[in-house]
C-alpha positions, 0 to 999 in steps of 0.5 A: 766616183762616177761609173757609167752603167748600161741600162735596159731603158737606153739611159746611162745610170751613174753611181754617185759618190756616197757621202755621209753628212753629220751635223746636229743643226737641222738648217746646216744639215739640210743646206749642206745636203742640198749643196752636195746633191746639187754637186752630184753626190749621193748624200746620207745625213745623220743628226748625231754621232750615234746615228752616224756610227750606225750608218757607217756600220750599215753602208759604204761611203767614199767620204764622211763629213762631220760637224766638229761640235755636236752633242759634245765638243768631241762628237765630230772627232769620234765620228771621224775616228770611227770612220777611219776604223772602217775596212772600206777606209772613207775619206774624212773631213770636219766641217765647222762654222766656228771661225777659229776652230782647229782640229785637236788631233795631229793628223793633217787629214782632219781637214776643216771645211768652212761651209760658207764657201760653196765653190771651195766646199765642192772643190775640197769634197771632189779632191777628197773623194778623188784622193780616196779613190786613188789610194784604194786603187793603189792598195788594190794593185799592191795587194794584187802584186801589180 
């Protein structure tokens, strides 16, 4: 979510939505990182589930995108499960290049994104970030008794 801030330089600074991208394939990771940054996102990348878990514990992300299969067939699902346990509740999605891949969990929020469709990828990422911001605002208003 972007928020304008005043600056002493006279320029407007934007807080870009932070995305954690997890993919063990260096080429895919760099390509997706570049596409997401060009789309206006602040992207941290991780090459393994263990690295991703460490980043999730250290930072706050609006969205976690994880490759489905990395060092093990379930690695991506483990990253998503860990992200969902975080207090700040990032949006989550699985990315895959496997044509017939389906998430093995029954939650519809385990969205599978095919990275070959760049406009579709950016559109889905924007929707996920926006929906997360809306849920967070609704939760804060509910807690405030509004």
